[in-house]
Backbone as CSV, one residue per row, in Angstrom:
resi,resn,N_x,N_y,N_z,CA_x,CA_y,CA_z,C_x,C_y,C_z
1,MET,-7.277,24.599,8.146,-6.789,23.293,8.610,-5.426,22.997,7.962
2,VAL,-4.499,22.474,8.771,-3.196,22.064,8.281,-2.940,20.646,8.778
3,ASN,-2.710,19.708,7.824,-2.516,18.301,8.193,-3.664,17.774,9.053
4,GLY,-4.887,18.262,8.762,-6.069,17.769,9.463,-6.279,18.373,10.826
5,GLU,-5.472,19.347,11.206,-5.598,19.975,12.511,-5.819,21.474,12.333
6,PRO,-6.438,22.152,13.315,-6.621,23.597,13.224,-5.290,24.311,13.024
7,ALA,-5.301,25.351,12.187,-4.076,26.073,11.838,-3.710,27.046,12.948
8,VAL,-3.199,26.492,14.052,-2.751,27.317,15.169,-1.330,26.903,15.536
9,GLU,-0.595,27.819,16.126,0.765,27.520,16.537,0.760,26.490,17.671
10,ASN,1.662,25.531,17.583,1.790,24.529,18.635,3.263,24.420,19.020
11,PRO,3.709,25.302,19.914,5.132,25.320,20.271,5.599,24.049,20.969
12,ASP,4.656,23.254,21.493,5.035,22.042,22.216,5.207,20.839,21.295
13,ARG,4.847,20.992,20.025,4.964,19.853,19.116,6.437,19.591,18.799
14,PRO,6.934,18.399,19.096,8.347,18.105,18.837,8.603,17.875,17.351
15,GLU,9.826,18.075,16.921,10.190,17.766,15.546,10.407,16.261,15.404
16,PHE,10.033,15.747,14.257,10.061,14.303,14.024,11.438,13.715,14.324
17,GLU,12.488,14.375,13.846,13.831,13.837,13.990,14.295,13.774,15.443
18,SER,13.648,14.530,16.324,14.047,14.533,17.733,13.316,13.483,18.557
19,LEU,12.324,12.824,17.965,11.546,11.808,18.677,12.358,10.527,18.847
20,THR,12.176,9.859,19.961,12.963,8.668,20.283,12.353,7.422,19.644
21,PRO,13.100,6.736,18.754,12.565,5.522,18.113,12.734,4.287,18.989
22,LEU,11.714,3.437,18.972,11.729,2.179,19.717,11.420,1.020,18.773
23,HIS,11.716,-0.188,19.210,11.292,-1.352,18.441,9.757,-1.392,18.411
24,PRO,9.159,-1.775,17.291,7.704,-1.924,17.253,7.227,-2.906,18.318
25,ASP,6.237,-2.487,19.113,5.740,-3.359,20.183,4.210,-3.391,20.253
26,ARG,3.548,-2.810,19.249,2.078,-2.853,19.173,1.706,-3.436,17.814
27,ILE,1.116,-4.615,17.825,0.839,-5.289,16.560,-0.297,-4.600,15.800
28,ILE,-0.130,-4.524,14.481,-1.203,-4.086,13.585,-1.818,-5.370,13.025
29,ARG,-2.851,-5.846,13.668,-3.474,-7.118,13.299,-4.248,-6.949,11.997
30,LEU,-3.966,-7.802,11.009,-4.607,-7.690,9.697,-5.782,-8.644,9.523
31,GLU,-5.773,-9.756,10.232,-6.819,-10.765,10.061,-8.189,-10.147,10.310
32,ASN,-9.051,-10.224,9.305,-10.372,-9.605,9.419,-11.464,-10.453,8.801
33,ASP,-11.059,-11.445,8.025,-12.016,-12.256,7.282,-11.336,-13.594,7.031
34,SER,-12.030,-14.680,7.279,-11.410,-15.991,7.093,-10.952,-16.204,5.655
35,GLU,-11.560,-15.474,4.708,-11.218,-15.632,3.294,-10.024,-14.781,2.872
36,ASN,-9.641,-13.792,3.687,-8.486,-12.948,3.352,-7.229,-13.678,3.812
37,LEU,-6.814,-14.671,3.013,-5.694,-15.518,3.404,-4.388,-14.740,3.462
38,ALA,-4.237,-13.741,2.592,-3.002,-12.961,2.587,-2.793,-12.264,3.925
39,ALA,-3.841,-11.647,4.444,-3.745,-10.974,5.736,-3.437,-11.963,6.846
40,ARG,-4.058,-13.118,6.789,-3.845,-14.132,7.826,-2.413,-14.656,7.799
41,VAL,-1.868,-14.882,6.610,-0.494,-15.383,6.507,0.505,-14.348,7.008
42,VAL,0.307,-13.080,6.633,1.212,-12.026,7.083,1.203,-11.927,8.603
43,ASP,0.019,-11.997,9.196,-0.084,-11.944,10.664,0.754,-13.029,11.335
44,LEU,0.834,-14.184,10.691,1.544,-15.309,11.294,3.051,-15.266,11.048
45,VAL,3.459,-15.136,9.779,4.879,-15.315,9.454,5.672,-14.018,9.469
46,ALA,5.019,-12.880,9.276,5.720,-11.597,9.275,4.821,-10.530,9.884
47,PRO,4.501,-10.662,11.180,3.575,-9.724,11.802,4.091,-8.283,11.712
48,ILE,3.154,-7.365,11.547,3.483,-5.954,11.374,3.175,-5.214,12.667
49,GLY,4.129,-4.450,13.133,3.925,-3.620,14.308,3.874,-2.157,13.923
50,ALA,3.280,-1.351,14.778,3.260,0.091,14.541,4.699,0.602,14.564
51,GLY,5.132,1.202,13.466,6.497,1.673,13.345,7.396,0.720,12.576
52,GLN,6.816,-0.327,11.981,7.599,-1.316,11.241,8.207,-0.703,9.989
53,ARG,9.394,-1.177,9.656,10.067,-0.804,8.401,10.174,-2.081,7.590
54,GLY,9.185,-2.306,6.726,9.062,-3.595,6.073,9.353,-3.548,4.592
55,LEU,10.046,-4.574,4.116,10.378,-4.697,2.701,9.614,-5.883,2.121
56,ILE,8.891,-5.635,1.035,8.192,-6.700,0.319,8.975,-6.961,-0.957
57,VAL,9.695,-8.065,-0.982,10.600,-8.388,-2.081,9.804,-9.132,-3.148
58,ALA,9.684,-8.503,-4.326,8.709,-8.993,-5.301,9.290,-9.136,-6.701
59,PRO,9.341,-10.362,-7.236,9.643,-10.534,-8.658,8.419,-10.163,-9.483
60,PRO,8.568,-10.034,-10.796,7.409,-9.687,-11.636,6.295,-10.731,-11.517
61,ARG,5.062,-10.254,-11.563,3.872,-11.103,-11.605,3.823,-12.090,-10.429
62,ALA,4.119,-11.570,-9.244,4.064,-12.417,-8.053,2.944,-11.987,-7.112
63,GLY,2.101,-11.030,-7.544,0.933,-10.662,-6.749,1.159,-9.579,-5.712
64,LYS,2.145,-8.697,-5.921,2.424,-7.674,-4.911,1.292,-6.666,-4.772
65,THR,0.645,-6.306,-5.875,-0.434,-5.326,-5.801,-1.612,-5.861,-4.993
66,VAL,-1.989,-7.104,-5.240,-3.100,-7.714,-4.503,-2.722,-7.867,-3.030
67,LEU,-1.459,-8.189,-2.757,-1.011,-8.300,-1.369,-1.128,-6.956,-0.660
68,LEU,-0.703,-5.880,-1.318,-0.820,-4.547,-0.721,-2.278,-4.199,-0.446
69,GLN,-3.167,-4.554,-1.359,-4.586,-4.282,-1.158,-5.144,-5.098,0.009
70,SER,-4.672,-6.323,0.175,-5.112,-7.142,1.298,-4.638,-6.562,2.621
71,ILE,-3.406,-6.070,2.639,-2.873,-5.431,3.842,-3.670,-4.178,4.154
72,ALA,-3.952,-3.379,3.120,-4.729,-2.152,3.311,-6.115,-2.466,3.865
73,ALA,-6.748,-3.521,3.345,-8.089,-3.896,3.830,-8.056,-4.271,5.300
74,GLY,-7.020,-5.000,5.707,-6.903,-5.387,7.107,-6.715,-4.188,8.022
75,ILE,-5.911,-3.237,7.582,-5.686,-2.034,8.384,-6.968,-1.226,8.502
76,GLN,-7.671,-1.050,7.388,-8.885,-0.229,7.398,-9.972,-0.830,8.271
77,ARG,-10.131,-2.131,8.248,-11.208,-2.773,9.008,-10.883,-2.878,10.500
78,ASN,-9.635,-3.195,10.808,-9.276,-3.450,12.201,-8.738,-2.231,12.936
79,HIS,-8.230,-1.259,12.208,-7.576,-0.105,12.838,-8.018,1.200,12.164
80,PRO,-9.287,1.561,12.312,-9.764,2.788,11.664,-9.070,4.044,12.179
81,ASP,-8.398,3.937,13.316,-7.683,5.090,13.863,-6.346,5.322,13.182
82,ILE,-5.834,4.321,12.468,-4.566,4.472,11.754,-4.805,5.227,10.452
83,GLU,-3.956,6.192,10.172,-4.056,6.961,8.936,-3.251,6.240,7.856
84,LEU,-3.965,5.765,6.837,-3.359,4.953,5.779,-3.100,5.788,4.541
85,MET,-1.874,5.709,4.034,-1.500,6.385,2.797,-0.899,5.347,1.847
86,VAL,-1.391,5.310,0.620,-0.829,4.434,-0.400,-0.083,5.315,-1.390
87,LEU,1.205,5.066,-1.541,2.063,5.888,-2.393,2.528,5.054,-3.586
88,LEU,2.059,5.413,-4.765,2.411,4.713,-5.995,3.339,5.612,-6.807
89,VAL,4.539,5.135,-7.074,5.565,5.934,-7.744,5.886,5.350,-9.116
90,ASP,5.821,6.210,-10.158,6.199,5.785,-11.511,5.372,4.576,-11.946
91,GLU,4.077,4.647,-11.669,3.191,3.496,-11.859,2.404,3.616,-13.158
92,ARG,1.875,2.495,-13.621,0.974,2.509,-14.773,-0.357,3.126,-14.360
93,PRO,-0.961,3.952,-15.217,-2.211,4.632,-14.840,-3.323,3.681,-14.445
94,GLU,-3.417,2.540,-15.124,-4.491,1.595,-14.798,-4.293,0.971,-13.417
95,GLU,-3.025,0.831,-12.987,-2.754,0.317,-11.651,-3.186,1.326,-10.589
96,VAL,-2.986,2.611,-10.884,-3.433,3.662,-9.968,-4.957,3.606,-9.829
97,SER,-5.646,3.495,-10.969,-7.114,3.438,-10.946,-7.612,2.239,-10.157
98,ASP,-6.929,1.094,-10.317,-7.326,-0.114,-9.600,-7.149,0.065,-8.098
99,MET,-6.061,0.724,-7.698,-5.830,0.948,-6.276,-6.875,1.904,-5.705
100,VAL,-7.199,2.954,-6.441,-8.227,3.905,-5.991,-9.565,3.205,-5.810
101,LYS,-9.861,2.267,-6.706,-11.129,1.543,-6.661,-11.215,0.597,-5.464
102,ASN,-10.074,0.001,-5.090,-10.098,-1.070,-4.094,-9.616,-0.680,-2.702
103,VAL,-9.037,0.507,-2.555,-8.528,0.941,-1.253,-9.172,2.264,-0.871
104,GLN,-9.661,2.361,0.346,-10.359,3.562,0.792,-9.438,4.614,1.404
105,GLY,-8.172,4.289,1.609,-7.242,5.242,2.204,-6.842,6.323,1.220
106,GLU,-5.940,7.170,1.666,-5.448,8.263,0.832,-4.465,7.711,-0.201
107,ILE,-4.718,7.961,-1.487,-3.865,7.475,-2.572,-3.090,8.653,-3.148
108,LEU,-1.756,8.547,-3.140,-0.913,9.556,-3.768,-0.115,8.848,-4.847
109,SER,-0.066,9.436,-6.034,0.533,8.690,-7.134,1.202,9.586,-8.164
110,SER,2.145,8.985,-8.868,2.715,9.556,-10.084,2.786,8.429,-11.098
111,THR,2.628,8.750,-12.367,2.604,7.717,-13.395,3.874,7.766,-14.246
112,PHE,4.114,6.667,-14.959,5.387,6.501,-15.660,5.624,7.545,-16.750
113,ASP,4.541,8.210,-17.212,4.706,9.205,-18.269,5.064,10.589,-17.726
114,GLU,5.269,10.683,-16.404,5.650,11.952,-15.801,7.161,11.990,-15.558
115,ARG,7.689,13.201,-15.392,9.115,13.376,-15.194,9.553,12.845,-13.826
116,GLY,10.837,12.522,-13.732,11.374,11.981,-12.494,11.169,12.901,-11.311
117,ILE,11.256,14.206,-11.539,11.102,15.151,-10.434,9.703,15.075,-9.844
118,ARG,8.712,14.741,-10.666,7.344,14.611,-10.190,7.224,13.422,-9.233
119,HIS,7.884,12.309,-9.565,7.863,11.145,-8.679,8.410,11.522,-7.303
120,ILE,9.496,12.282,-7.312,10.139,12.684,-6.055,9.252,13.638,-5.273
121,GLN,8.628,14.585,-5.960,7.765,15.554,-5.286,6.612,14.869,-4.572
122,VAL,5.976,13.918,-5.244,4.848,13.199,-4.645,5.308,12.412,-3.418
123,ALA,6.444,11.723,-3.537,6.945,10.908,-2.426,7.329,11.776,-1.234
124,GLU,8.029,12.865,-1.494,8.487,13.710,-0.384,7.319,14.445,0.276
125,ALA,6.307,14.804,-0.504,5.121,15.437,0.079,4.387,14.457,0.984
126,ALA,4.294,13.200,0.548,3.632,12.175,1.367,4.390,11.956,2.674
127,LEU,5.715,11.846,2.580,6.513,11.618,3.784,6.438,12.801,4.740
128,ASP,6.472,14.008,4.199,6.401,15.200,5.047,5.066,15.253,5.789
129,ARG,3.975,14.962,5.080,2.651,14.955,5.716,2.596,13.886,6.806
130,ALA,3.144,12.706,6.519,3.128,11.622,7.500,3.914,12.011,8.759
131,LYS,5.059,12.639,8.578,5.872,13.046,9.732,5.118,14.036,10.617
132,ARG,4.430,14.991,9.979,3.696,15.995,10.769,2.599,15.323,11.592
133,ARG,1.964,14.294,11.035,0.912,13.596,11.758,1.494,12.800,12.933
134,VAL,2.651,12.202,12.718,3.303,11.454,13.795,3.720,12.399,14.924
135,GLU,4.162,13.603,14.579,4.521,14.597,15.596,3.346,14.917,16.514
136,LEU,2.133,14.746,15.974,0.919,14.989,16.756,0.460,13.741,17.507
137,GLY,1.281,12.695,17.470,0.956,11.475,18.203,0.115,10.483,17.428
138,LYS,-0.021,10.664,16.108,-0.846,9.777,15.297,-0.036,8.564,14.820
139,ASP,-0.767,7.486,14.527,-0.176,6.306,13.890,-0.462,6.380,12.395
140,VAL,0.589,6.339,11.585,0.467,6.478,10.136,1.124,5.279,9.464
141,VAL,0.496,4.776,8.426,1.063,3.693,7.619,1.182,4.175,6.179
142,ILE,2.386,4.013,5.599,2.600,4.279,4.171,2.867,2.942,3.483
143,LEU,2.071,2.621,2.478,2.326,1.478,1.607,2.940,2.025,0.324
144,LEU,4.212,1.752,0.097,4.954,2.328,-1.035,5.212,1.280,-2.106
145,ASP,4.786,1.584,-3.311,5.034,0.726,-4.459,5.577,1.615,-5.607
146,SER,6.855,1.638,-5.848,7.835,0.795,-5.199,9.066,1.616,-4.805
147,LEU,9.802,1.069,-3.846,11.054,1.678,-3.422,12.063,1.673,-4.565
148,THR,12.000,0.653,-5.389,12.913,0.538,-6.531,12.719,1.686,-7.510
149,ARG,11.469,1.961,-7.865,11.219,3.033,-8.836,11.499,4.403,-8.228
150,LEU,11.294,4.544,-6.910,11.652,5.794,-6.257,13.165,6.001,-6.321
151,ALA,13.928,4.936,-6.106,15.387,5.035,-6.201,15.818,5.404,-7.614
152,ARG,15.158,4.833,-8.613,15.471,5.191,-10.007,15.238,6.677,-10.241
153,ALA,14.119,7.187,-9.726,13.788,8.601,-9.924,14.845,9.505,-9.299
154,TYR,15.279,9.167,-8.094,16.337,9.952,-7.451,17.634,9.865,-8.255
155,ASN,17.908,8.695,-8.806,19.136,8.524,-9.580,19.132,9.406,-10.824
156,HIS,17.944,9.557,-11.428,17.841,10.362,-12.647,17.911,11.864,-12.370
157,THR,17.518,12.267,-11.168,17.411,13.708,-10.889,18.425,14.232,-9.878
158,LYS,18.945,13.352,-9.024,19.836,13.806,-7.948,21.276,13.334,-8.102
159,ALA,21.555,12.584,-9.157,22.906,12.060,-9.326,23.900,13.203,-9.485
160,SER,25.026,13.072,-8.826,26.083,14.090,-8.895,26.973,13.840,-10.100
161,ALA,27.395,14.924,-10.742,28.269,14.801,-11.909,29.594,14.137,-11.532
162,GLN,30.025,14.345,-10.295,31.281,13.753,-9.830,31.039,12.545,-8.923
163,GLY,29.777,12.103,-8.877,29.424,11.027,-7.954,30.022,9.687,-8.351
164,ARG,30.204,8.820,-7.368,30.720,7.477,-7.614,29.573,6.591,-8.058
165,LEU,29.775,5.875,-9.162,28.736,5.000,-9.679,28.856,3.613,-9.066
166,LEU,27.722,3.100,-8.611,27.656,1.735,-8.127,27.274,0.831,-9.288
167,SER,27.157,-0.440,-9.019,26.780,-1.404,-10.051,25.440,-1.034,-10.673
168,GLY,25.357,-1.179,-11.998,24.103,-0.922,-12.689,23.848,0.539,-12.980
169,GLY,24.827,1.404,-12.691,24.662,2.820,-13.004,24.002,3.640,-11.915
170,MET,23.864,3.091,-10.717,23.264,3.839,-9.611,24.313,4.733,-8.963
171,ASP,23.968,6.012,-8.813,24.862,6.968,-8.184,24.880,6.756,-6.674
172,ALA,26.087,6.742,-6.093,26.229,6.456,-4.659,25.564,7.525,-3.806
173,THR,25.532,8.763,-4.310,24.871,9.837,-3.563,23.358,9.728,-3.666
174,ALA,22.864,9.431,-4.867,21.414,9.386,-5.096,20.725,8.314,-4.268
175,ILE,21.415,7.185,-4.004,20.776,6.086,-3.270,20.498,6.483,-1.817
176,GLN,21.174,7.523,-1.323,20.958,7.942,0.059,19.570,8.547,0.275
177,TYR,18.974,9.126,-0.773,17.656,9.760,-0.627,16.555,8.741,-0.329
178,PRO,16.436,7.659,-1.118,15.408,6.662,-0.751,15.724,5.961,0.563
179,LYS,17.009,5.858,0.920,17.356,5.280,2.228,16.816,6.157,3.356
180,LYS,16.917,7.470,3.174,16.398,8.387,4.182,14.884,8.260,4.286
181,PHE,14.220,8.079,3.142,12.760,7.889,3.131,12.402,6.633,3.919
182,PHE,13.016,5.520,3.569,12.689,4.235,4.208,13.058,4.262,5.690
183,GLY,14.155,4.939,6.001,14.627,4.996,7.380,13.749,5.825,8.298
184,ALA,12.794,6.568,7.727,11.908,7.398,8.551,10.918,6.563,9.353
185,ALA,10.702,5.305,8.967,9.762,4.456,9.698,10.265,4.216,11.105
186,ARG,9.390,4.416,12.086,9.783,4.189,13.483,8.580,4.218,14.408
187,ASN,8.728,3.494,15.506,7.767,3.536,16.602,8.275,4.565,17.600
188,ILE,7.428,5.503,17.972,7.865,6.639,18.777,7.554,6.412,20.256
189,GLU,8.536,6.691,21.094,8.337,6.630,22.534,7.264,7.638,22.945
190,HIS,6.339,7.241,23.800,5.248,8.079,24.314,4.177,8.369,23.267
191,GLY,4.107,7.587,22.176,2.975,7.707,21.256,3.337,8.146,19.863
192,GLY,2.561,7.619,18.906,2.783,7.939,17.510,3.717,6.940,16.847
193,SER,3.528,6.731,15.548,4.401,5.819,14.806,4.260,6.075,13.314
194,LEU,5.315,5.761,12.590,5.271,5.783,11.132,5.712,4.413,10.642
195,THR,4.778,3.696,10.047,5.046,2.381,9.473,5.196,2.528,7.969
196,ILE,6.261,1.983,7.412,6.457,2.003,5.959,6.653,0.578,5.478
197,LEU,5.759,0.130,4.620,5.891,-1.156,3.940,6.135,-0.850,2.473
198,ALA,7.312,-1.198,1.978,7.714,-0.804,0.626,8.091,-2.030,-0.196
199,THR,7.690,-2.042,-1.452,8.064,-3.138,-2.339,9.433,-2.859,-2.957
200,ALA,10.203,-3.926,-3.110,11.487,-3.871,-3.810,11.423,-4.882,-4.946
201,LEU,11.683,-4.426,-6.161,11.548,-5.273,-7.343,12.823,-6.073,-7.574
202,VAL,12.688,-7.358,-7.826,13.829,-8.225,-8.108,13.529,-9.078,-9.340
203,ASP,14.575,-9.655,-9.897,14.451,-10.547,-11.070,13.796,-9.845,-12.253
204,THR,14.099,-8.562,-12.415,13.538,-7.793,-13.526,14.466,-7.772,-14.740
205,GLY,15.678,-8.278,-14.581,16.668,-8.202,-15.645,17.485,-6.928,-15.602
206,SER,17.223,-6.081,-14.614,17.943,-4.807,-14.477,18.983,-4.918,-13.363
207,ARG,20.229,-4.617,-13.678,21.284,-4.638,-12.665,21.038,-3.552,-11.620
208,MET,20.465,-2.415,-12.052,20.185,-1.348,-11.105,19.153,-1.795,-10.085
209,ASP,18.114,-2.484,-10.537,17.090,-2.969,-9.608,17.691,-3.939,-8.598
210,ASP,18.578,-4.809,-9.066,19.236,-5.751,-8.152,20.083,-4.992,-7.127
211,LEU,20.763,-3.940,-7.585,21.595,-3.140,-6.684,20.748,-2.458,-5.624
212,VAL,19.593,-1.928,-6.026,18.704,-1.264,-5.066,18.281,-2.250,-3.984
213,TYR,17.904,-3.455,-4.385,17.512,-4.458,-3.383,18.674,-4.780,-2.442
214,GLU,19.875,-4.953,-3.007,21.036,-5.274,-2.168,21.333,-4.155,-1.185
215,GLU,21.123,-2.905,-1.607,21.371,-1.767,-0.730,20.376,-1.715,0.430
216,PHE,19.159,-2.182,0.186,18.116,-2.102,1.219,17.957,-3.386,2.017
217,LYS,18.507,-4.480,1.519,18.408,-5.750,2.227,19.047,-5.621,3.608
218,GLY,18.294,-5.950,4.630,18.812,-5.858,5.979,18.567,-4.527,6.664
219,THR,18.059,-3.531,5.925,17.793,-2.232,6.554,16.421,-2.203,7.215
220,GLY,15.530,-3.094,6.817,14.212,-3.163,7.423,14.231,-4.048,8.656
221,ASN,13.122,-4.076,9.380,12.998,-5.007,10.502,11.883,-6.011,10.249
222,MET,11.457,-6.090,8.995,10.492,-7.101,8.565,10.648,-7.277,7.067
223,GLU,10.596,-8.510,6.598,10.654,-8.771,5.158,9.624,-9.825,4.778
224,ILE,8.974,-9.574,3.646,8.091,-10.558,3.028,8.659,-10.845,1.651
225,HIS,8.952,-12.101,1.377,9.484,-12.493,0.073,8.396,-13.189,-0.732
226,LEU,8.108,-12.659,-1.902,7.150,-13.286,-2.801,7.906,-14.197,-3.771
227,ASP,7.255,-15.270,-4.173,7.887,-16.273,-5.033,6.963,-16.554,-6.211
228,GLN,7.466,-16.264,-7.406,6.643,-16.432,-8.608,6.234,-17.892,-8.818
229,ARG,7.054,-18.814,-8.342,6.722,-20.237,-8.503,5.408,-20.587,-7.814
230,LEU,5.127,-19.919,-6.707,3.889,-20.196,-5.981,2.682,-19.760,-6.790
231,LEU,2.784,-18.586,-7.408,1.666,-18.090,-8.205,1.456,-18.972,-9.428
232,GLU,2.550,-19.494,-9.993,2.430,-20.402,-11.134,1.684,-21.673,-10.745
233,GLN,1.756,-22.018,-9.459,1.004,-23.177,-8.952,-0.372,-22.772,-8.427
234,ARG,-0.770,-21.534,-8.738,-2.061,-20.971,-8.318,-2.198,-20.926,-6.791
235,LEU,-1.089,-20.617,-6.146,-1.083,-20.466,-4.692,-0.964,-18.989,-4.354
236,PHE,-1.965,-18.444,-3.671,-1.915,-17.048,-3.242,-2.373,-16.977,-1.793
237,PRO,-1.664,-16.230,-0.966,-0.552,-15.340,-1.307,0.724,-16.120,-1.637
238,ALA,1.498,-15.590,-2.580,2.717,-16.263,-3.039,3.894,-15.891,-2.144
239,ILE,3.747,-16.126,-0.844,4.758,-15.740,0.139,5.666,-16.921,0.447
240,ASP,6.965,-16.704,0.339,7.937,-17.719,0.735,8.006,-17.712,2.258
241,LEU,7.434,-18.731,2.875,7.333,-18.768,4.331,8.687,-18.902,5.012
242,HIS,9.654,-19.507,4.320,10.962,-19.732,4.916,11.809,-18.461,4.952
243,GLN,11.634,-17.593,3.971,12.463,-16.391,3.892,11.823,-15.173,4.556
244,SER,10.540,-15.237,4.827,9.815,-14.083,5.371,9.821,-14.122,6.901
245,GLY,9.817,-12.929,7.489,9.776,-12.881,8.939,9.945,-11.475,9.481
246,THR,9.758,-11.335,10.786,9.850,-10.057,11.486,10.871,-10.164,12.610
247,ARG,11.747,-9.182,12.684,12.690,-9.140,13.796,11.963,-8.772,15.089
248,ARG,12.397,-9.356,16.156,11.824,-9.105,17.480,10.313,-9.338,17.496
249,GLU,9.877,-10.406,16.843,8.442,-10.703,16.790,7.885,-11.028,18.165
250,GLU,8.776,-11.344,19.114,8.305,-11.629,20.467,7.689,-10.402,21.125
251,LEU,7.973,-9.207,20.590,7.367,-7.987,21.118,5.939,-7.794,20.606
252,LEU,5.576,-8.533,19.568,4.269,-8.350,18.930,3.307,-9.498,19.230
253,LEU,3.829,-10.701,19.397,2.984,-11.874,19.584,2.876,-12.221,21.062
254,SER,1.757,-12.818,21.431,1.601,-13.298,22.807,2.506,-14.507,23.001
255,PRO,2.846,-14.843,24.251,3.690,-16.023,24.495,3.107,-17.295,23.876
256,GLY,1.775,-17.428,23.947,1.146,-18.602,23.357,1.295,-18.639,21.846
257,GLU,1.067,-17.486,21.187,1.224,-17.415,19.734,2.665,-17.710,19.338
258,LEU,3.589,-17.141,20.078,5.008,-17.318,19.765,5.409,-18.785,19.868
259,GLN,4.935,-19.450,20.907,5.265,-20.859,21.095,4.698,-21.711,19.962
260,ARG,3.469,-21.428,19.577,2.849,-22.204,18.493,3.524,-21.909,17.149
261,MET,4.014,-20.668,16.944,4.713,-20.341,15.704,6.045,-21.085,15.616
262,VAL,6.712,-21.269,16.730,7.953,-22.049,16.738,7.665,-23.476,16.288
263,VAL,6.590,-24.044,16.806,6.204,-25.410,16.424,5.828,-25.457,14.948
264,LEU,5.069,-24.448,14.484,4.641,-24.424,13.085,5.847,-24.360,12.144
265,ARG,6.824,-23.519,12.468,8.000,-23.407,11.599,8.771,-24.720,11.555
266,ARG,8.786,-25.443,12.646,9.438,-26.764,12.644,8.699,-27.726,11.726
267,VAL,7.377,-27.659,11.760,6.565,-28.524,10.897,6.841,-28.224,9.420
268,LEU,6.985,-26.933,9.095,7.151,-26.518,7.698,8.595,-26.606,7.211
269,ALA,9.539,-26.731,8.130,10.959,-26.663,7.772,11.379,-27.752,6.789
270,SER,10.744,-28.910,6.868,11.136,-30.027,6.000,10.526,-29.925,4.608
271,LEU,9.655,-28.937,4.385,8.985,-28.772,3.094,9.625,-27.651,2.308
272,ASP,9.565,-27.729,0.970,10.055,-26.593,0.187,8.994,-25.504,0.183
273,ALA,9.301,-24.359,-0.450,8.419,-23.185,-0.374,7.028,-23.480,-0.926
274,VAL,6.966,-24.220,-2.038,5.673,-24.520,-2.658,4.860,-25.460,-1.773
275,GLU,5.491,-26.510,-1.270,4.790,-27.479,-0.426,4.311,-26.827,0.875
276,ALA,5.151,-25.967,1.444,4.799,-25.331,2.709,3.577,-24.426,2.547
277,MET,3.576,-23.599,1.498,2.438,-22.695,1.312,1.182,-23.472,0.926
278,ALA,1.331,-24.512,0.135,0.173,-25.329,-0.225,-0.481,-25.916,1.026
279,LEU,0.337,-26.397,1.954,-0.197,-26.968,3.189,-0.876,-25.904,4.041
280,VAL,-0.240,-24.735,4.163,-0.811,-23.662,4.979,-2.145,-23.196,4.404
281,ILE,-2.206,-22.996,3.097,-3.450,-22.538,2.472,-4.557,-23.570,2.651
282,GLU,-4.218,-24.854,2.457,-5.219,-25.917,2.622,-5.795,-25.923,4.036
283,ARG,-4.920,-25.825,5.040,-5.381,-25.862,6.429,-6.098,-24.563,6.815
284,MET,-5.658,-23.435,6.269,-6.329,-22.172,6.580,-7.771,-22.169,6.070
285,ARG,-7.980,-22.762,4.915,-9.335,-22.805,4.353,-10.261,-23.683,5.176
286,GLN,-9.689,-24.524,6.017,-10.490,-25.404,6.865,-10.763,-24.796,8.238
287,THR,-10.184,-23.623,8.493,-10.345,-22.989,9.803,-10.861,-21.569,9.642
288,ALA,-11.562,-21.088,10.660,-12.188,-19.774,10.584,-11.273,-18.640,11.032
289,SER,-10.198,-18.986,11.746,-9.320,-17.947,12.279,-7.906,-18.484,12.400
290,ASN,-6.948,-17.569,12.588,-5.568,-17.990,12.786,-5.396,-18.763,14.095
291,ALA,-6.165,-18.393,15.104,-6.080,-19.120,16.374,-6.464,-20.585,16.167
292,ASP,-7.547,-20.820,15.425,-7.965,-22.196,15.128,-6.919,-22.905,14.267
293,PHE,-6.379,-22.178,13.301,-5.364,-22.742,12.403,-4.133,-23.189,13.188
294,LEU,-3.636,-22.328,14.075,-2.446,-22.671,14.853,-2.687,-23.875,15.749
295,ARG,-3.868,-23.930,16.358,-4.185,-25.087,17.203,-4.200,-26.369,16.374
296,ALA,-4.831,-26.297,15.201,-4.939,-27.483,14.356,-3.570,-27.938,13.853
297,MET,-2.741,-26.973,13.429,-1.431,-27.314,12.866,-0.467,-27.818,13.924
298,THR,-0.417,-27.156,15.056,0.576,-27.519,16.071,0.162,-28.747,16.874
299,ASP,-1.138,-28.916,17.100,-1.591,-30.107,17.824,-1.374,-31.366,16.989
300,SER,-1.601,-31.223,15.646,-1.424,-32.381,14.765,0.038,-32.586,14.433
301,GLY,0.806,-31.402,14.450,2.222,-31.529,14.114,3.017,-32.081,15.261
């Protein structure tokens, strides 16, 4: 067996790079349990489509790991046909163990006590396997934590001696490698997709981390911004509703959902990030589904 398929020649299998990318137009619905508020919020404010290239912008201690686990749970319950891979790069060993315990998908990891080349090997092996599966028409999701640490690893191992240094000591050549990784996410014409949701670390006190975020800002077609202030107020998920969103969400939501989301955003626009999430969480706990929540919020709003 190779990549889960019989080890036979398949001359008709196209190469990944030759496949035609399209805007995501098939939603990956995460809502699976009225209590999984993180999945419900993501479905509403930053819906994920097959082939999405999503950035989760996360300051320290803002709940990114729990958010990734909530997303993974939604995918596993609602889309058992999707092949889920969780890629942890330069991570603490206990975080790897926690992810293995709470997520049933394939976990690939490297820990902070390993060399930079090991981080790169694990990431590139995961991406190569995912591409081969997409070539066979499969839908694959990679949850990457984190794009920032992957960029650091490339900077330590791939930096050119004559390379131009960007702010914070990042080599201009080395940053192209994680860009190529993130850019592999796409929805494929006539079937198959590679979805990559990757965390980007901010407010760490590192100029290099800030540079990595600036380099990737705008390269995705979906962003979720986490806000530490929300977690300090014991609000989870700590998602900034005003800054988070999905490009071309009209391809993923029904006309009715889209219309109600426009009304909901108008209702929330006058509130700051903390007030908006507090209101959404309060109303979500009073409803069994997002459909009920949207009706309650927009009819009253």
